[in-house]
Every structure is written in structure tokens, then in C-alpha cells.
C-alpha positions in Angstrom: 3.2 -9.9 -11.5 1.7 -13.4 -12.0 -2.1 -14.2 -11.4 -3.5 -17.2 -10.7 -7.6 -18.2 -10.8 -8.6 -20.4 -7.1 -11.7 -20.2 -8.2 -14.2 -19.4 -11.1 -17.7 -20.2 -10.9 -20.7 -18.1 -10.2 -22.8 -18.6 -7.0 -21.9 -22.3 -5.8 -19.0 -24.3 -6.5 -18.8 -26.8 -9.1 -16.8 -30.3 -9.7 -14.0 -28.5 -11.9 -14.5 -24.9 -10.4 -14.5 -23.3 -6.8 -16.4 -20.1 -6.0 -15.1 -16.7 -6.5 -11.4 -16.0 -5.7 -8.2 -14.5 -8.1 -4.5 -14.0 -6.5 -2.0 -11.5 -7.3 1.5 -12.7 -6.8 4.2 -10.5 -6.2 7.5 -12.9 -6.1 9.5 -9.9 -5.9 8.2 -8.7 -2.1 7.3 -12.3 -1.2 3.6 -11.4 -0.8 0.4 -12.8 -2.5 -2.7 -10.7 -2.6 -6.0 -12.0 -2.9 -9.1 -10.8 -4.6 -12.3 -12.1 -2.9 -12.4 -15.3 -0.7 -14.8 -17.6 -1.3 -15.5 -20.4 0.6 -12.8 -23.2 -0.4 -10.3 -21.0 -1.0 -7.6 -21.9 1.8 -8.0 -25.5 0.2 -7.4 -23.7 -3.1 -4.6 -22.3 -2.0 -3.3 -25.8 -0.4 -3.5 -27.5 -4.0 -2.2 -24.6 -5.7 1.7 -23.6 -5.6 1.0 -20.3 -3.9 2.3 -20.4 0.2 -0.2 -19.2 2.4 2.2 -17.6 4.6 2.6 -15.2 2.0 -1.0 -13.9 1.9 -0.7 -10.3 3.1 -3.8 -8.0 1.6 -7.2 -9.5 0.7 -9.1 -7.5 -1.7 -12.8 -8.2 -1.1 -15.7 -6.9 -3.7 -19.2 -7.0 -2.0 -20.5 -9.5 0.9 -22.8 -12.0 -1.5 -21.2 -15.3 0.4 -19.8 -16.4 -2.7 -17.0 -14.3 -2.2 -16.5 -14.0 1.2 -17.5 -17.4 3.2 -13.8 -18.1 2.8 -12.7 -14.9 4.3 -12.5 -16.2 7.8 -11.2 -19.8 7.6 -8.4 -18.5 6.2 -7.4 -15.7 8.6 -8.3 -19.2 11.3 -5.6 -21.3 9.3 -3.2 -18.0 9.0 -3.0 -17.8 13.2 -2.7 -21.5 13.4 0.2 -21.9 11.1 2.1 -19.1 12.6 1.7 -16.8 10.1 4.1 -13.7 10.5 3.4 -11.6 8.4 0.3 -9.0 9.2 -2.5 -9.7 6.8 -5.0 -6.2 5.5 -8.5 -7.1 4.1 -10.2 -3.9 2.0 -14.0 -4.4 1.6 -17.1 -2.7 1.7 -19.5 -1.6 4.4 -20.0 -4.4 6.5 -16.7 -5.8 6.1 -15.7 -5.0 9.7 -18.6 -5.8 11.0 -18.5 -9.4 9.5 -15.4 -9.7 10.7 -15.7 -8.7 14.2 -18.7 -10.2 14.8 -17.2 -14.0 13.8 -14.4 -13.2 15.1 -16.0 -13.2 18.9 -18.8 -16.0 18.2 -15.9 -18.1 17.2 -13.5 -17.0 19.8 -11.1 -16.2 16.7 -7.9 -14.6 18.0 -5.6 -14.0 15.3 -1.3 -14.0 16.4 -0.7 -11.4 13.7 -1.7 -8.0 13.0 -5.4 -8.3 11.3 -6.3 -4.9 10.0 -9.8 -4.4 8.3 -10.6 -1.5 5.7 -13.7 -0.6 4.8 -13.4 1.3 1.1 -14.7 3.7 -0.3 -14.1 5.0 -4.2 -10.6 6.1 -4.5 -7.3 4.6 -3.6 -7.5 2.2 -0.7 -3.5 1.3 -0.9 -0.3 2.8 -1.8 3.5 2.7 -1.0 6.6 2.7 -3.1 6.0 0.4 -5.6 2.2 -0.3 -6.5 -0.9 1.9 -5.3 -4.5 -0.1 -5.3 -7.4 1.9 -6.4 -11.8 1.2 -6.3 -14.6 2.1 -7.9 -17.9 1.3 -7.4 -19.8 -1.1 -9.6 -23.6 -2.0 -10.3 -24.6 -5.0 -8.7 -27.9 -5.6 -6.1 -25.6 -5.1 -2.7 -22.9 -2.4 -3.0 -20.0 -3.6 -4.7 -16.3 -2.6 -6.2 -13.8 -3.1 -8.8 -10.5 -2.7 -7.7 -7.0 -1.9 -10.3 -3.7 -2.5 -9.1 -1.1 -0.3 -10.4 2.4 -0.8 -10.4 4.6 2.3 -10.5 7.3 2.7 -13.5 11.1 1.2 -12.8 13.8 2.8 -13.7 15.3 1.0 -17.0 18.7 -1.0 -16.2 21.9 0.4 -15.1 24.9 0.4 -17.2 27.1 -0.9 -14.1 30.0 -1.2 -16.7 29.9 1.9 -18.5 29.9 3.5 -15.0 33.1 1.7 -13.7 34.8 2.3 -16.6 34.2 5.8 -16.0 35.7 5.5 -12.6 32.7 6.3 -10.6 32.9 4.6 -7.6 30.4 2.2 -6.4 28.0 2.0 -3.8 25.8 5.6 -2.7 26.8 7.0 -6.3 25.6 4.4 -8.1 22.4 4.7 -6.3 22.2 7.7 -7.2 22.8 7.4 -11.2 20.4 4.5 -11.1 17.7 7.1 -9.9 18.4 9.2 -12.6 19.9 12.0 -10.8 23.1 14.1 -11.7 26.3 14.0 -9.4 29.6 15.8 -9.8 32.7 14.0 -8.6 35.6 15.1 -5.9 37.8 15.5 -9.5 35.5 18.1 -11.5 33.4 15.6 -13.5 29.7 15.3 -13.8 27.3 12.6 -14.6 23.9 12.4 -15.6 22.0 9.4 -14.5 20.2 9.1 -17.5 23.2 8.1 -19.6 24.0 5.4 -17.7 20.0 3.9 -17.5 18.2 2.3 -20.3 14.6 3.1 -21.2 12.2 3.1 -17.8 10.0 0.2 -17.5 6.8 0.9 -17.9 4.4 -0.2 -14.6 2.3 -3.1 -15.0 -1.7 -2.8 -14.4 -4.5 -5.3 -13.8 -8.0 -4.7 -13.1 -10.9 -7.2 -11.4 -14.4 -6.8 -11.8 -17.3 -8.7 -10.5 -19.8 -8.5 -9.5 -21.5 -6.3 -11.7 -23.5 -5.5 -14.8 -21.7 -3.4 -17.9 -20.7 0.2 -16.2 -19.0 3.1 -17.2 -17.2 2.9 -13.6 -15.9 -0.7 -14.7 -14.8 1.2 -18.2 -13.1 4.2 -16.6 -11.7 2.1 -13.6 -10.1 -0.8 -16.7 -8.9 2.3 -19.0 -5.7 0.9 -20.5 -5.5 -2.0 -18.6 -2.3 -4.5 -19.1 -5.0 -6.9 -17.8 -8.8 -6.9 -17.5 -10.3 -9.3 -15.3 -14.0 -9.6 -15.7 -16.8 -11.4 -14.6 -19.2 -13.3 -17.5 -21.7 -15.1 -15.7 -24.1 -15.5 -18.1 -24.3 -15.5 -22.0 -26.3 -13.7 -25.3 -29.0 -15.8 -25.0 -29.6 -15.3 -20.8 -29.3 -11.8 -21.0 -32.5 -11.3 -19.1 -31.7 -13.1 -16.2 -27.9 -10.9 -16.7 -30.4 -7.7 -16.2 -32.1 -9.1 -13.4 -29.7 -9.9 -11.2 -27.2 -7.4 -12.1 -24.5 -9.8 -14.0 -22.6 -9.6 -17.0 -22.8 -11.5 -20.4 -19.9 -12.5 -21.7 -20.6 -10.0 -24.1 -20.6 -7.2 -21.5 -17.5 -7.6 -20.4 -15.7 -7.5 -23.7 -17.5 -4.5 -24.4 -15.7 -3.1 -21.1 -12.1 -4.3 -22.7 -13.1 -2.4 -25.7 -14.1 0.3 -24.8 -11.3 1.1 -22.4 -8.7 -0.4 -24.7 -7.0 -2.6 -21.8 -4.2 -5.2 -23.6 -5.8 -8.4 -22.5 -9.2 -9.8 -21.1 -9.9 -12.8 -19.1 -13.5 -13.9 -18.5 -14.6 -15.5 -14.5 -17.0 -15.8 -12.8 -19.6 -18.7 -14.7 -22.9 -20.0 -14.4 -22.7 -23.4 -13.5 -25.8 -23.9 -16.1 -22.8 -23.5 -18.7 -20.7 -26.8 -18.6 -19.2 -28.6 -21.6 -21.9 -30.7 -23.2 -25.0 -28.7 -22.4 -26.6 -26.7 -24.9 -24.6 -23.7 -24.4 -20.9 -24.3 -23.1 -17.9 -22.7 -22.3 -17.2 -22.1 -25.9 -20.1 -19.9 -26.9 -19.1 -17.7 -24.2 -15.4 -17.0 -25.7 -17.6 -17.0 -29.0 -19.2 -14.2 -28.0 -17.1 -12.4 -26.0 -14.3 -12.6 -29.1 -16.7 -11.2 -31.4 -16.3 -8.0 -29.8 -13.0 -8.1 -27.8 -10.6 -10.3 -29.9 -7.9 -11.0 -27.0 -9.9 -12.8 -24.5 -9.7 -16.1 -22.6 -12.0 -17.9 -20.5 -10.3 -18.4 -17.1 -10.4 -21.8 -15.2 -9.3 -23.2 -11.6 -5.8 -23.1 -11.1 -5.0 -21.1 -14.6 -2.1 -18.8 -14.0 -1.2 -16.0 -16.4 2.1 -13.6 -16.1 1.0 -9.9 -16.8 3.2 -8.5 -19.2 4.6 -5.2 -19.7 3.5 -3.1 -22.4 5.1 -1.1 -25.1 
């Protein structure tokens, strides 16, 4: 699991930062999942090492333009570039009407299966490898945070030991890998747990923006390996954060600390905090680290691996 930040600015793009989009790369599936899709997202994809043809799921937090204006252009490009797989879009109430109306007005007809789902609190997607759930955040519009949980995976299978025991390869190996017990025709019995190393704990990523500090974000983030949280304002501008229902860097760090996450990445920065200004990015980082030390600032095209916890 690898995260790539495609847009880290709040509200409007700058020369250095595009508006909101985070990509989750799942190489074992050949898929890319996007979280938010601000204007220019497809341009950012083209400038990255990600492949537009691998985009399969797009999760929208809320309907403000800096999080959704890039969606329709990306869906149209997927159609004109021979996108072979379907695309599923998830978002709050209104996302379905938005996609339908823009498609009608612009005569967009996708050549691939397009599914649009309006979400509510709870699980929005799951299969044998991953589960995605959302929870409401606190913003001016209905907004959701998303959590991706990878399911635990069996530990390393000791093929050499199985061979030494004379167990025929094939379906029996699959049963042992799954931890099942089996009995051979000669009467010997084996327990799959004896042939597998410790299970690999599934990883978890949480994405929370736009929101002011709220308990729902804390609960959604509980024990996550990586929390990506907005940090629109500095401490000195807390009044602006409260009025606009956005977070300061300190609020984001408080969510990380109370949720017991392993790592925090800050994003969605107000353009007012540019290097050389009275308050800059380093000040946001300093304010966050005073609350939660394991924090970094995101920037466009930064990629980070999601490591497994102990």
C-alpha cells in the first residue's frame, strides 16, 4: 500500500500545490483508489508515476468544489483512453445528481461501467482483501472521512517443510496456507498452523478532510497505521478555523494522539502559509509536533509507504 499526494492545497491551487486529491496504490491488485478529486487531478496523475487506467474507485468526502471539480474530467478521460475496468464513485448525498446532470449537459457517455453510490455512515465497500467505511465529520456541508482496512493475511508458508513431509503440492498446499488441518491417504494428519509463520496484520489508512476537530474523526482513526488529516490553519488563526469548520495543525495532531495512530500526515494547507511568509509550513509542523511527534507535512507528488504495525 502506497499513498501519493496529488493535491495538498485548501480551496484554490497554487504554483506548488494543487487542490485536494490523495491516491492509494494497491499494486497487488493493479488498482489505484482516489480520495477526493479536485480540479486538475487528471493533470496531476499524468505528471505522476500513476496510471489513469488503473483508477477503479473514487471516494469523495464532500461536495465543495476543491474536492470534486476534477471528477467529471477524469471520468471523461477514462472513457476516451479505452478504460477497460469499471469505476465506482462514492460520496455524500448529491454526488449522484451531480454526475448525472454534468453527464447530461456535456453529453458524456462512458464506455465502461460507471457506478455512483451515495454513502452513509458505515461500510461502503468490502471484499476478501479490503474494507472501506466512512463516518460523518463536522463541516459546513455534509462531509465524510474514510477508513481503509486491509484484512489480515496468512503468514509465510514453509514450502520446504511441506515437501519434506511428502505432502503432494497443489490444492493441499492451499488448505495448509489457510491454516486448515488435513489427513493424507496414509493416515498422517497435519495442522496448517504448523506450516505458516505469524499472520501479517492488515494495514489501515484514514483520510479526514474537511473538518474541525470532532470525536467522530477520533473514533474513525482509532489505531490506524496512517492518518491523513487536514491542517488548513495555524494556531494563530484558530478563529478562522472555527468559523469555517476547518482544523488547525494542532487539532489534527490532537485527533492523532487521542486515536493512537502510528503516523500522521498533514494536508489541505491554506495558501496563506507559503515559505517566507510570517507564518509558514514549518510553523504548522512545529505546532503539530508539540501535540503528536510522529507527524509530517505532505506536498504534491510525495509518496509514502504504509508500513505494517507490530
